[in-house]
N, CA, C, O and the ligand as a Tripos MOL2 file, in Angstrom:
@<TRIPOS>MOLECULE
protein
  309   307    78     0     0
PROTEIN
NO_CHARGES

@<TRIPOS>ATOM
      1 N          95.6490  122.8060   87.4040 N.3       1 MET1
      2 CA         96.4540  123.2330   88.5500 C.3       1 MET1
      3 C          96.8390  122.0150   89.3810 C.2       1 MET1
      4 O          96.0250  121.1220   89.6150 O.2       1 MET1
      5 N          98.0640  121.9950   89.8090 N.am      2 THR2
      6 CA         98.5340  120.8600   90.5920 C.3       2 THR2
      7 C          98.5410  121.2080   92.0710 C.2       2 THR2
      8 O          99.1530  122.1860   92.4990 O.2       2 THR2
      9 N          97.8610  120.3990   92.8180 N.am      3 ARG3
     10 CA         97.8740  120.5490   94.2660 C.3       3 ARG3
     11 C          99.2560  120.2050   94.7890 C.2       3 ARG3
     12 O          99.9580  119.3650   94.2270 O.2       3 ARG3
     13 N          99.6330  120.8630   95.8660 N.am      4 ASP4
     14 CA        100.8590  120.4450   96.5300 C.3       4 ASP4
     15 C         100.5430  119.2620   97.4270 C.2       4 ASP4
     16 O          99.6180  119.3050   98.2370 O.2       4 ASP4
     17 N         101.3180  118.2200   97.2700 N.am      5 ILE5
     18 CA        101.1110  117.0930   98.1590 C.3       5 ILE5
     19 C         102.3450  116.9190   99.0350 C.2       5 ILE5
     20 O         103.4400  117.3820   98.7170 O.2       5 ILE5
     21 N         102.1250  116.2400  100.1370 N.am      6 ARG6
     22 CA        103.2220  116.0790  101.0940 C.3       6 ARG6
     23 C         103.8810  114.7110  100.9270 C.2       6 ARG6
     24 O         103.3310  113.8090  100.2960 O.2       6 ARG6
     25 N         105.0550  114.5850  101.5020 N.am      7 CYS7
     26 CA        105.7860  113.3230  101.4550 C.3       7 CYS7
     27 C         104.9260  112.1870  102.0010 C.2       7 CYS7
     28 O         104.9680  111.0690  101.4880 O.2       7 CYS7
     29 N         104.1590  112.4710  103.0250 N.am      8 GLU8
     30 CA        103.3070  111.4470  103.6220 C.3       8 GLU8
     31 C         102.3230  110.9000  102.5940 C.2       8 GLU8
     32 O         102.0530  109.7000  102.5530 O.2       8 GLU8
     33 N         101.7950  111.7860  101.7730 N.am      9 ASP9
     34 CA        100.8440  111.3670  100.7410 C.3       9 ASP9
     35 C         101.5250  110.4670   99.7160 C.2       9 ASP9
     36 O         100.9520  109.4900   99.2350 O.2       9 ASP9
     37 N         102.7550  110.8240   99.4010 N.am     10 VAL10
     38 CA        103.4990  110.0380   98.4160 C.3      10 VAL10
     39 C         103.7570  108.6330   98.9620 C.2      10 VAL10
     40 O         103.5470  107.6380   98.2680 O.2      10 VAL10
     41 N         104.2110  108.5690  100.2050 N.am     11 ILE11
     42 CA        104.5150  107.2680  100.8140 C.3      11 ILE11
     43 C         103.2550  106.4080  100.8410 C.2      11 ILE11
     44 O         103.2870  105.2150  100.5410 O.2      11 ILE11
     45 N         102.1590  107.0390  101.2050 N.am     12 GLU12
     46 CA        100.8940  106.3200  101.3190 C.3      12 GLU12
     47 C         100.4540  105.7330   99.9810 C.2      12 GLU12
     48 O          99.8530  104.6600   99.9350 O.2      12 GLU12
     49 N         100.7540  106.4360   98.9010 N.am     13 LYS13
     50 CA        100.2510  106.0240   97.5880 C.3      13 LYS13
     51 C         101.3240  105.4060   96.7020 C.2      13 LYS13
     52 O         101.0890  105.0940   95.5350 O.2      13 LYS13
     53 N         102.5080  105.2380   97.2860 N.am     14 LEU14
     54 CA        103.6470  104.8220   96.4590 C.3      14 LEU14
     55 C         103.4130  103.4830   95.7530 C.2      14 LEU14
     56 O         103.7200  103.3340   94.5700 O.2      14 LEU14
     57 N         102.8730  102.5240   96.4810 N.am     15 LEU15
     58 CA        102.6830  101.2080   95.8730 C.3      15 LEU15
     59 C         101.6890  101.2660   94.7330 C.2      15 LEU15
     60 O         101.8910  100.6490   93.6870 O.2      15 LEU15
     61 N         100.6100  102.0120   94.9390 N.am     16 GLU16
     62 CA         99.6260  102.1770   93.8590 C.3      16 GLU16
     63 C         100.2350  102.9280   92.6880 C.2      16 GLU16
     64 O          99.9290  102.6590   91.5260 O.2      16 GLU16
     65 N         101.1030  103.8740   93.0180 N.am     17 PHE17
     66 CA        101.7860  104.6220   91.9730 C.3      17 PHE17
     67 C         102.6260  103.6870   91.1070 C.2      17 PHE17
     68 O         102.5860  103.7570   89.8790 O.2      17 PHE17
     69 N         103.3840  102.8160   91.7620 N.am     18 LEU18
     70 CA        104.2490  101.9090   91.0220 C.3      18 LEU18
     71 C         103.4310  100.8870   90.2360 C.2      18 LEU18
     72 O         103.8540  100.4160   89.1800 O.2      18 LEU18
     73 N         102.2720  100.5570   90.7580 N.am     19 ASP19
     74 CA        101.3960   99.6180   90.0560 C.3      19 ASP19
     75 C         100.5310  100.3160   89.0060 C.2      19 ASP19
     76 O          99.7690   99.6750   88.2820 O.2      19 ASP19
     77 N         100.6620  101.6310   88.9380 N.am     20 ARG20
     78 CA         99.8810  102.4510   88.0080 C.3      20 ARG20
     79 C          98.3930  102.2670   88.2210 C.2      20 ARG20
     80 O          97.6150  102.1190   87.2780 O.2      20 ARG20
     81 N          98.0250  102.2790   89.4860 N.am     21 GLU21
     82 CA         96.6160  102.0950   89.8310 C.3      21 GLU21
     83 C          95.9410  103.4050   90.2110 C.2      21 GLU21
     84 O          94.7550  103.4300   90.5370 O.2      21 GLU21
     85 N          96.6940  104.4800   90.1690 N.am     22 LEU22
     86 CA         96.1320  105.7710   90.5390 C.3      22 LEU22
     87 C          95.4510  106.4240   89.3440 C.2      22 LEU22
     88 O          95.7210  106.0950   88.1890 O.2      22 LEU22
     89 N          94.5600  107.3580   89.6590 N.am     23 ASP23
     90 CA         93.9810  108.1150   88.5570 C.3      23 ASP23
     91 C          95.0610  109.0500   88.0150 C.2      23 ASP23
     92 O          95.9940  109.4060   88.7330 O.2      23 ASP23
     93 N          94.9350  109.4450   86.7550 N.am     24 PRO24
     94 CA         96.0100  110.2080   86.0940 C.3      24 PRO24
     95 C          96.4070  111.4680   86.8470 C.2      24 PRO24
     96 O          97.5820  111.8320   86.8690 O.2      24 PRO24
     97 N          95.4460  112.1320   87.4600 N.am     25 GLN25
     98 CA         95.8030  113.3800   88.1470 C.3      25 GLN25
     99 C          96.6660  113.1190   89.3690 C.2      25 GLN25
    100 O          97.6690  113.7960   89.5940 O.2      25 GLN25
    101 N          96.2630  112.1270   90.1560 N.am     26 THR26
    102 CA         97.0450  111.7930   91.3460 C.3      26 THR26
    103 C          98.4290  111.3220   90.9470 C.2      26 THR26
    104 O          99.4270  111.6640   91.5820 O.2      26 THR26
    105 N          98.4750  110.5310   89.8840 N.am     27 GLU27
    106 CA         99.7590  110.0410   89.4040 C.3      27 GLU27
    107 C         100.6690  111.2110   89.0030 C.2      27 GLU27
    108 O         101.8620  111.2190   89.3070 O.2      27 GLU27
    109 N         100.0920  112.1790   88.3290 N.am     28 ALA28
    110 CA        100.8590  113.3480   87.9140 C.3      28 ALA28
    111 C         101.3440  114.1330   89.1320 C.2      28 ALA28
    112 O         102.4620  114.6490   89.1420 O.2      28 ALA28
    113 N         100.5040  114.2170   90.1480 N.am     29 GLU29
    114 CA        100.8910  114.9430   91.3580 C.3      29 GLU29
    115 C         102.0640  114.2780   92.0500 C.2      29 GLU29
    116 O         102.9920  114.9430   92.5110 O.2      29 GLU29
    117 N         102.0100  112.9610   92.1160 N.am     30 LEU30
    118 CA        103.1140  112.2270   92.7370 C.3      30 LEU30
    119 C         104.3960  112.3950   91.9250 C.2      30 LEU30
    120 O         105.4670  112.6440   92.4780 O.2      30 LEU30
    121 N         104.2700  112.2570   90.6140 N.am     31 ALA31
    122 CA        105.4450  112.3950   89.7470 C.3      31 ALA31
    123 C         106.0410  113.7890   89.8940 C.2      31 ALA31
    124 O         107.2580  113.9600   89.9570 O.2      31 ALA31
    125 N         105.1580  114.7770   89.9470 N.am     32 HIS32
    126 CA        105.5960  116.1610   90.0980 C.3      32 HIS32
    127 C         106.3480  116.3420   91.4220 C.2      32 HIS32
    128 O         107.4070  116.9690   91.4690 O.2      32 HIS32
    129 N         105.7830  115.7850   92.4860 N.am     33 HIS33
    130 CA        106.4230  115.8890   93.7970 C.3      33 HIS33
    131 C         107.8230  115.2650   93.7580 C.2      33 HIS33
    132 O         108.7830  115.8130   94.2980 O.2      33 HIS33
    133 N         107.9060  114.1090   93.1070 N.am     34 MET34
    134 CA        109.1880  113.3960   93.0840 C.3      34 MET34
    135 C         110.2520  114.1340   92.2880 C.2      34 MET34
    136 O         111.4490  113.9710   92.5250 O.2      34 MET34
    137 N         109.8020  114.9470   91.3400 N.am     35 GLU35
    138 CA        110.7830  115.7280   90.5890 C.3      35 GLU35
    139 C         111.4960  116.7290   91.4790 C.2      35 GLU35
    140 O         112.6200  117.1470   91.2010 O.2      35 GLU35
    141 N         110.8160  117.1050   92.5590 N.am     36 HIS36
    142 CA        111.3810  118.1400   93.4230 C.3      36 HIS36
    143 C         111.8110  117.6150   94.7790 C.2      36 HIS36
    144 O         112.4680  118.3190   95.5450 O.2      36 HIS36
    145 N         111.4440  116.3900   95.0700 N.am     37 CYS37
    146 CA        111.7440  115.8590   96.3920 C.3      37 CYS37
    147 C         112.6400  114.6380   96.2620 C.2      37 CYS37
    148 O         112.2000  113.5650   95.8520 O.2      37 CYS37
    149 N         113.8640  114.8160   96.6080 N.am     38 ARG38
    150 CA        114.8580  113.7550   96.4760 C.3      38 ARG38
    151 C         114.5000  112.5460   97.3500 C.2      38 ARG38
    152 O         114.6800  111.3990   96.9400 O.2      38 ARG38
    153 N         114.0030  112.8110   98.5330 N.am     39 ALA39
    154 CA        113.6750  111.7230   99.4660 C.3      39 ALA39
    155 C         112.6240  110.7870   98.8630 C.2      39 ALA39
    156 O         112.7660  109.5660   98.9220 O.2      39 ALA39
    157 N         111.5810  111.3620   98.2900 N.am     40 CYS40
    158 CA        110.5040  110.5490   97.7250 C.3      40 CYS40
    159 C         110.9680  109.8700   96.4420 C.2      40 CYS40
    160 O         110.5870  108.7320   96.1670 O.2      40 CYS40
    161 N         111.7670  110.5440   95.6790 N.am     41 PHE41
    162 CA        112.3170  109.9570   94.4580 C.3      41 PHE41
    163 C         113.1480  108.7210   94.7990 C.2      41 PHE41
    164 O         113.0160  107.6690   94.1740 O.2      41 PHE41
    165 N         114.0020  108.8760   95.8010 N.am     42 THR42
    166 CA        114.8620  107.7810   96.2320 C.3      42 THR42
    167 C         114.0240  106.6120   96.7400 C.2      42 THR42
    168 O         114.3030  105.4520   96.4390 O.2      42 THR42
    169 N         113.0080  106.9350   97.5060 N.am     43 ARG43
    170 CA        112.1090  105.9120   98.0400 C.3      43 ARG43
    171 C         111.4410  105.1200   96.9150 C.2      43 ARG43
    172 O         111.3510  103.8940   96.9680 O.2      43 ARG43
    173 N         110.9810  105.8400   95.9060 N.am     44 ALA44
    174 CA        110.2990  105.1910   94.7840 C.3      44 ALA44
    175 C         111.2610  104.2920   94.0190 C.2      44 ALA44
    176 O         110.9120  103.1720   93.6460 O.2      44 ALA44
    177 N         112.4650  104.7830   93.7910 N.am     45 GLU45
    178 CA        113.4800  104.0010   93.0870 C.3      45 GLU45
    179 C         113.8230  102.7370   93.8660 C.2      45 GLU45
    180 O         113.9650  101.6490   93.3090 O.2      45 GLU45
    181 N         113.9490  102.9220   95.1550 N.am     46 PHE46
    182 CA        114.2920  101.8320   96.0560 C.3      46 PHE46
    183 C         113.2260  100.7400   95.9850 C.2      46 PHE46
    184 O         113.5380   99.5580   95.8430 O.2      46 PHE46
    185 N         112.0000  101.1460   96.0840 N.am     47 GLU47
    186 CA        110.8800  100.2040   96.0490 C.3      47 GLU47
    187 C         110.8020   99.5140   94.6890 C.2      47 GLU47
    188 O         110.5050   98.3230   94.6000 O.2      47 GLU47
    189 N         111.0670  100.2680   93.6510 N.am     48 ARG48
    190 CA        111.0300   99.7270   92.2980 C.3      48 ARG48
    191 C         112.0970   98.6370   92.1240 C.2      48 ARG48
    192 O         111.8430   97.5750   91.5550 O.2      48 ARG48
    193 N         113.2860   98.9340   92.6270 N.am     49 GLN49
    194 CA        114.3760   97.9660   92.5120 C.3      49 GLN49
    195 C         114.1260   96.7400   93.3660 C.2      49 GLN49
    196 O         114.4420   95.6160   92.9770 O.2      49 GLN49
    197 N         113.5590   96.9730   94.5200 N.am     50 LEU50
    198 CA        113.2230   95.8650   95.4040 C.3      50 LEU50
    199 C         112.2570   94.9240   94.6870 C.2      50 LEU50
    200 O         112.3960   93.7030   94.7450 O.2      50 LEU50
    201 N         111.2830   95.5160   94.0140 N.am     51 ARG51
    202 CA        110.2990   94.7250   93.2880 C.3      51 ARG51
    203 C         110.9160   93.9420   92.1400 C.2      51 ARG51
    204 O         110.5840   92.7750   91.9290 O.2      51 ARG51
    205 N         111.8030   94.5740   91.4060 N.am     52 SER52
    206 CA        112.3820   93.8710   90.2640 C.3      52 SER52
    207 C         113.2880   92.7550   90.7540 C.2      52 SER52
    208 O         113.4180   91.7270   90.0900 O.2      52 SER52
    209 N         113.9190   92.9460   91.9130 N.am     53 LYS53
    210 CA        114.7220   91.8770   92.4950 C.3      53 LYS53
    211 C         113.8470   90.6960   92.8590 C.2      53 LYS53
    212 O         114.1650   89.5470   92.5520 O.2      53 LYS53
    213 N         112.7610   90.9910   93.5060 N.am     54 VAL54
    214 CA        111.8240   89.9390   93.9010 C.3      54 VAL54
    215 C         111.3170   89.2060   92.6610 C.2      54 VAL54
    216 O         111.1780   87.9830   92.6610 O.2      54 VAL54
    217 N         111.0460   89.9680   91.6120 N.am     55 ALA55
    218 CA        110.5670   89.3640   90.3720 C.3      55 ALA55
    219 C         111.6420   88.4800   89.7460 C.2      55 ALA55
    220 O         111.3500   87.4070   89.2170 O.2      55 ALA55
    221 N         112.8920   88.9450   89.8120 N.am     56 ASP56
    222 CA        114.0030   88.1930   89.2480 C.3      56 ASP56
    223 C         114.1440   86.8190   89.8890 C.2      56 ASP56
    224 O         114.3700   85.8170   89.2100 O.2      56 ASP56
    225 N         114.0070   86.7940   91.1920 N.am     57 VAL57
    226 CA        114.1520   85.5400   91.9120 C.3      57 VAL57
    227 C         112.9720   84.6230   91.6080 C.2      57 VAL57
    228 O         113.0340   83.4170   91.8430 O.2      57 VAL57
    229 N         111.9150   85.1990   91.0920 N.am     58 GLY58
    230 CA        110.7640   84.3990   90.6980 C.3      58 GLY58
    231 C         109.9010   83.9820   91.8690 C.2      58 GLY58
    232 O         109.1800   82.9860   91.8040 O.2      58 GLY58
    233 N         109.9810   84.7500   92.9370 N.am     59 GLN59
    234 CA        109.1240   84.4500   94.0810 C.3      59 GLN59
    235 C         107.7830   85.1260   93.8920 C.2      59 GLN59
    236 O         107.7160   86.3100   93.5600 O.2      59 GLN59
    237 N         106.7350   84.3860   94.1000 N.am     60 SER60
    238 CA        105.4210   84.9790   93.9040 C.3      60 SER60
    239 C         104.9900   85.7520   95.1490 C.2      60 SER60
    240 O         104.2560   86.7350   95.0490 O.2      60 SER60
    241 N         105.4390   85.3150   96.3050 N.am     61 GLU61
    242 CA        105.0740   86.0510   97.5060 C.3      61 GLU61
    243 C         106.2320   86.9170   97.9660 C.2      61 GLU61
    244 O         107.3890   86.5010   97.9180 O.2      61 GLU61
    245 N         105.9180   88.1060   98.4060 N.am     62 ALA62
    246 CA        106.9630   89.0130   98.8660 C.3      62 ALA62
    247 C         107.5810   88.4510  100.1410 C.2      62 ALA62
    248 O         106.8790   87.9700  101.0300 O.2      62 ALA62
    249 N         108.8940   88.5190  100.2120 N.am     63 PRO63
    250 CA        109.5420   88.0690  101.4530 C.3      63 PRO63
    251 C         109.2580   89.0590  102.5780 C.2      63 PRO63
    252 O         109.8570   90.1320  102.6500 O.2      63 PRO63
    253 N         108.3470   88.6810  103.4380 N.am     64 ASP64
    254 CA        107.8440   89.6240  104.4380 C.3      64 ASP64
    255 C         108.9300   90.1590  105.3680 C.2      64 ASP64
    256 O         108.9400   91.3400  105.7130 O.2      64 ASP64
    257 N         109.8380   89.2770  105.7680 N.am     65 ARG65
    258 CA        110.8670   89.7320  106.7050 C.3      65 ARG65
    259 C         111.7430   90.7880  106.0650 C.2      65 ARG65
    260 O         112.0750   91.7970  106.6870 O.2      65 ARG65
    261 N         112.1190   90.5470  104.8090 N.am     66 LEU66
    262 CA        112.9420   91.5120  104.0900 C.3      66 LEU66
    263 C         112.1950   92.8310  103.9410 C.2      66 LEU66
    264 O         112.7530   93.9070  104.1550 O.2      66 LEU66
    265 N         110.9440   92.7260  103.5760 N.am     67 ARG67
    266 CA        110.1340   93.9390  103.3920 C.3      67 ARG67
    267 C         110.0640   94.7590  104.6710 C.2      67 ARG67
    268 O         110.1970   95.9820  104.6420 O.2      67 ARG67
    269 N         109.8560   94.0790  105.7910 N.am     68 LEU68
    270 CA        109.7630   94.7880  107.0590 C.3      68 LEU68
    271 C         111.0790   95.4910  107.3660 C.2      68 LEU68
    272 O         111.0860   96.6200  107.8560 O.2      68 LEU68
    273 N         112.1980   94.8160  107.0750 N.am     69 ARG69
    274 CA        113.4920   95.4310  107.3230 C.3      69 ARG69
    275 C         113.6800   96.6430  106.4300 C.2      69 ARG69
    276 O         114.1950   97.6700  106.8730 O.2      69 ARG69
    277 N         113.2710   96.5310  105.1820 N.am     70 MET70
    278 CA        113.3800   97.6440  104.2510 C.3      70 MET70
    279 C         112.5290   98.8190  104.7170 C.2      70 MET70
    280 O         112.9490   99.9740  104.6520 O.2      70 MET70
    281 N         111.3280   98.5010  105.1880 N.am     71 ARG71
    282 CA        110.4530   99.5530  105.6950 C.3      71 ARG71
    283 C         111.1310  100.3110  106.8290 C.2      71 ARG71
    284 O         111.1310  101.5410  106.8640 O.2      71 ARG71
    285 N         111.7060   99.5500  107.7510 N.am     72 ALA72
    286 CA        112.3660  100.1620  108.8980 C.3      72 ALA72
    287 C         113.4930  101.0740  108.4290 C.2      72 ALA72
    288 O         113.6900  102.1650  108.9630 O.2      72 ALA72
    289 N         114.2240  100.6110  107.4280 N.am     73 LEU73
    290 CA        115.3090  101.4140  106.8700 C.3      73 LEU73
    291 C         114.7700  102.6930  106.2590 C.2      73 LEU73
    292 O         115.3130  103.7770  106.4690 O.2      73 LEU73
    293 N         113.7070  102.5520  105.5080 N.am     74 MET74
    294 CA        113.1610  103.6930  104.7810 C.3      74 MET74
    295 C         112.6280  104.7480  105.7290 C.2      74 MET74
    296 O         112.7010  105.9450  105.4530 O.2      74 MET74
    297 N         112.0900  104.2900  106.8510 N.am     75 GLU75
    298 CA        111.5280  105.2640  107.7880 C.3      75 GLU75
    299 C         112.5990  106.1120  108.4490 C.2      75 GLU75
    300 O         112.3050  107.1460  109.0480 O.2      75 GLU75
    301 N         113.8410  105.6670  108.3360 N.am     76 ARG76
    302 CA        114.9240  106.4320  108.9330 C.3      76 ARG76
    303 C         115.4500  107.5050  108.0090 C.2      76 ARG76
    304 O         116.3020  108.2960  108.4130 O.2      76 ARG76
    305 N         114.9700  107.5560  106.7820 N.am     77 PHE77
    306 CA        115.4310  108.5740  105.8330 C.3      77 PHE77
    307 C         115.2440  109.9810  106.3570 C.2      77 PHE77
    308 O         115.5850  110.9450  105.6730 O.2      77 PHE77
    309 ZN        108.6250  114.0800   99.2960 Zn       78 ZN78
@<TRIPOS>BOND
     1     1     2 1
     2     2     3 1
     3     3     4 2
     4     3     5 am
     5     5     6 1
     6     6     7 1
     7     7     8 2
     8     7     9 am
     9     9    10 1
    10    10    11 1
    11    11    12 2
    12    11    13 am
    13    13    14 1
    14    14    15 1
    15    15    16 2
    16    15    17 am
    17    17    18 1
    18    18    19 1
    19    19    20 2
    20    19    21 am
    21    21    22 1
    22    22    23 1
    23    23    24 2
    24    23    25 am
    25    25    26 1
    26    26    27 1
    27    27    28 2
    28    27    29 am
    29    29    30 1
    30    30    31 1
    31    31    32 2
    32    31    33 am
    33    33    34 1
    34    34    35 1
    35    35    36 2
    36    35    37 am
    37    37    38 1
    38    38    39 1
    39    39    40 2
    40    39    41 am
    41    41    42 1
    42    42    43 1
    43    43    44 2
    44    43    45 am
    45    45    46 1
    46    46    47 1
    47    47    48 2
    48    47    49 am
    49    49    50 1
    50    50    51 1
    51    51    52 2
    52    51    53 am
    53    53    54 1
    54    54    55 1
    55    55    56 2
    56    55    57 am
    57    57    58 1
    58    58    59 1
    59    59    60 2
    60    59    61 am
    61    61    62 1
    62    62    63 1
    63    63    64 2
    64    63    65 am
    65    65    66 1
    66    66    67 1
    67    67    68 2
    68    67    69 am
    69    69    70 1
    70    70    71 1
    71    71    72 2
    72    71    73 am
    73    73    74 1
    74    74    75 1
    75    75    76 2
    76    75    77 am
    77    77    78 1
    78    78    79 1
    79    79    80 2
    80    79    81 am
    81    81    82 1
    82    82    83 1
    83    83    84 2
    84    83    85 am
    85    85    86 1
    86    86    87 1
    87    87    88 2
    88    87    89 am
    89    89    90 1
    90    90    91 1
    91    91    92 2
    92    91    93 am
    93    93    94 1
    94    94    95 1
    95    95    96 2
    96    95    97 am
    97    97    98 1
    98    98    99 1
    99    99   100 2
   100    99   101 am
   101   101   102 1
   102   102   103 1
   103   103   104 2
   104   103   105 am
   105   105   106 1
   106   106   107 1
   107   107   108 2
   108   107   109 am
   109   109   110 1
   110   110   111 1
   111   111   112 2
   112   111   113 am
   113   113   114 1
   114   114   115 1
   115   115   116 2
   116   115   117 am
   117   117   118 1
   118   118   119 1
   119   119   120 2
   120   119   121 am
   121   121   122 1
   122   122   123 1
   123   123   124 2
   124   123   125 am
   125   125   126 1
   126   126   127 1
   127   127   128 2
   128   127   129 am
   129   129   130 1
   130   130   131 1
   131   131   132 2
   132   131   133 am
   133   133   134 1
   134   134   135 1
   135   135   136 2
   136   135   137 am
   137   137   138 1
   138   138   139 1
   139   139   140 2
   140   139   141 am
   141   141   142 1
   142   142   143 1
   143   143   144 2
   144   143   145 am
   145   145   146 1
   146   146   147 1
   147   147   148 2
   148   147   149 am
   149   149   150 1
   150   150   151 1
   151   151   152 2
   152   151   153 am
   153   153   154 1
   154   154   155 1
   155   155   156 2
   156   155   157 am
   157   157   158 1
   158   158   159 1
   159   159   160 2
   160   159   161 am
   161   161   162 1
   162   162   163 1
   163   163   164 2
   164   163   165 am
   165   165   166 1
   166   166   167 1
   167   167   168 2
   168   167   169 am
   169   169   170 1
   170   170   171 1
   171   171   172 2
   172   171   173 am
   173   173   174 1
   174   174   175 1
   175   175   176 2
   176   175   177 am
   177   177   178 1
   178   178   179 1
   179   179   180 2
   180   179   181 am
   181   181   182 1
   182   182   183 1
   183   183   184 2
   184   183   185 am
   185   185   186 1
   186   186   187 1
   187   187   188 2
   188   187   189 am
   189   189   190 1
   190   190   191 1
   191   191   192 2
   192   191   193 am
   193   193   194 1
   194   194   195 1
   195   195   196 2
   196   195   197 am
   197   197   198 1
   198   198   199 1
   199   199   200 2
   200   199   201 am
   201   201   202 1
   202   202   203 1
   203   203   204 2
   204   203   205 am
   205   205   206 1
   206   206   207 1
   207   207   208 2
   208   207   209 am
   209   209   210 1
   210   210   211 1
   211   211   212 2
   212   211   213 am
   213   213   214 1
   214   214   215 1
   215   215   216 2
   216   215   217 am
   217   217   218 1
   218   218   219 1
   219   219   220 2
   220   219   221 am
   221   221   222 1
   222   222   223 1
   223   223   224 2
   224   223   225 am
   225   225   226 1
   226   226   227 1
   227   227   228 2
   228   227   229 am
   229   229   230 1
   230   230   231 1
   231   231   232 2
   232   231   233 am
   233   233   234 1
   234   234   235 1
   235   235   236 2
   236   235   237 am
   237   237   238 1
   238   238   239 1
   239   239   240 2
   240   239   241 am
   241   241   242 1
   242   242   243 1
   243   243   244 2
   244   243   245 am
   245   245   246 1
   246   246   247 1
   247   247   248 2
   248   247   249 am
   249   249   250 1
   250   250   251 1
   251   251   252 2
   252   251   253 am
   253   253   254 1
   254   254   255 1
   255   255   256 2
   256   255   257 am
   257   257   258 1
   258   258   259 1
   259   259   260 2
   260   259   261 am
   261   261   262 1
   262   262   263 1
   263   263   264 2
   264   263   265 am
   265   265   266 1
   266   266   267 1
   267   267   268 2
   268   267   269 am
   269   269   270 1
   270   270   271 1
   271   271   272 2
   272   271   273 am
   273   273   274 1
   274   274   275 1
   275   275   276 2
   276   275   277 am
   277   277   278 1
   278   278   279 1
   279   279   280 2
   280   279   281 am
   281   281   282 1
   282   282   283 1
   283   283   284 2
   284   283   285 am
   285   285   286 1
   286   286   287 1
   287   287   288 2
   288   287   289 am
   289   289   290 1
   290   290   291 1
   291   291   292 2
   292   291   293 am
   293   293   294 1
   294   294   295 1
   295   295   296 2
   296   295   297 am
   297   297   298 1
   298   298   299 1
   299   299   300 2
   300   299   301 am
   301   301   302 1
   302   302   303 1
   303   303   304 2
   304   303   305 am
   305   305   306 1
   306   306   307 1
   307   307   308 2
@<TRIPOS>SUBSTRUCTURE
     1 MET1         2 RESIDUE 1 A MET
     2 THR2         6 RESIDUE 1 A THR
     3 ARG3        10 RESIDUE 1 A ARG
     4 ASP4        14 RESIDUE 1 A ASP
     5 ILE5        18 RESIDUE 1 A ILE
     6 ARG6        22 RESIDUE 1 A ARG
     7 CYS7        26 RESIDUE 1 A CYS
     8 GLU8        30 RESIDUE 1 A GLU
     9 ASP9        34 RESIDUE 1 A ASP
    10 VAL10       38 RESIDUE 1 A VAL
    11 ILE11       42 RESIDUE 1 A ILE
    12 GLU12       46 RESIDUE 1 A GLU
    13 LYS13       50 RESIDUE 1 A LYS
    14 LEU14       54 RESIDUE 1 A LEU
    15 LEU15       58 RESIDUE 1 A LEU
    16 GLU16       62 RESIDUE 1 A GLU
    17 PHE17       66 RESIDUE 1 A PHE
    18 LEU18       70 RESIDUE 1 A LEU
    19 ASP19       74 RESIDUE 1 A ASP
    20 ARG20       78 RESIDUE 1 A ARG
    21 GLU21       82 RESIDUE 1 A GLU
    22 LEU22       86 RESIDUE 1 A LEU
    23 ASP23       90 RESIDUE 1 A ASP
    24 PRO24       94 RESIDUE 1 A PRO
    25 GLN25       98 RESIDUE 1 A GLN
    26 THR26      102 RESIDUE 1 A THR
    27 GLU27      106 RESIDUE 1 A GLU
    28 ALA28      110 RESIDUE 1 A ALA
    29 GLU29      114 RESIDUE 1 A GLU
    30 LEU30      118 RESIDUE 1 A LEU
    31 ALA31      122 RESIDUE 1 A ALA
    32 HIS32      126 RESIDUE 1 A HIS
    33 HIS33      130 RESIDUE 1 A HIS
    34 MET34      134 RESIDUE 1 A MET
    35 GLU35      138 RESIDUE 1 A GLU
    36 HIS36      142 RESIDUE 1 A HIS
    37 CYS37      146 RESIDUE 1 A CYS
    38 ARG38      150 RESIDUE 1 A ARG
    39 ALA39      154 RESIDUE 1 A ALA
    40 CYS40      158 RESIDUE 1 A CYS
    41 PHE41      162 RESIDUE 1 A PHE
    42 THR42      166 RESIDUE 1 A THR
    43 ARG43      170 RESIDUE 1 A ARG
    44 ALA44      174 RESIDUE 1 A ALA
    45 GLU45      178 RESIDUE 1 A GLU
    46 PHE46      182 RESIDUE 1 A PHE
    47 GLU47      186 RESIDUE 1 A GLU
    48 ARG48      190 RESIDUE 1 A ARG
    49 GLN49      194 RESIDUE 1 A GLN
    50 LEU50      198 RESIDUE 1 A LEU
    51 ARG51      202 RESIDUE 1 A ARG
    52 SER52      206 RESIDUE 1 A SER
    53 LYS53      210 RESIDUE 1 A LYS
    54 VAL54      214 RESIDUE 1 A VAL
    55 ALA55      218 RESIDUE 1 A ALA
    56 ASP56      222 RESIDUE 1 A ASP
    57 VAL57      226 RESIDUE 1 A VAL
    58 GLY58      230 RESIDUE 1 A GLY
    59 GLN59      234 RESIDUE 1 A GLN
    60 SER60      238 RESIDUE 1 A SER
    61 GLU61      242 RESIDUE 1 A GLU
    62 ALA62      246 RESIDUE 1 A ALA
    63 PRO63      250 RESIDUE 1 A PRO
    64 ASP64      254 RESIDUE 1 A ASP
    65 ARG65      258 RESIDUE 1 A ARG
    66 LEU66      262 RESIDUE 1 A LEU
    67 ARG67      266 RESIDUE 1 A ARG
    68 LEU68      270 RESIDUE 1 A LEU
    69 ARG69      274 RESIDUE 1 A ARG
    70 MET70      278 RESIDUE 1 A MET
    71 ARG71      282 RESIDUE 1 A ARG
    72 ALA72      286 RESIDUE 1 A ALA
    73 LEU73      290 RESIDUE 1 A LEU
    74 MET74      294 RESIDUE 1 A MET
    75 GLU75      298 RESIDUE 1 A GLU
    76 ARG76      302 RESIDUE 1 A ARG
    77 PHE77      306 RESIDUE 1 A PHE
    78 ZN78       309 GROUP 0 **** ****
């Protein structure tokens, strides 16, 4: 049985989700939520693309200023 989780839970665990650090059940719950929640799906995609961009540039440290701006943007969703 899958518990219903809230958007807040998804946001809180999103980074671990993308890093595949969650246990399989939690991961499944997040994936399930995203199938039905456009906002969380978009957020996950956004974060994923942000990461691949950072990786492309070959920077080992995340650009903190950019990240903070992105966070501010995301909170307005
Ligand atoms: Zn959601």
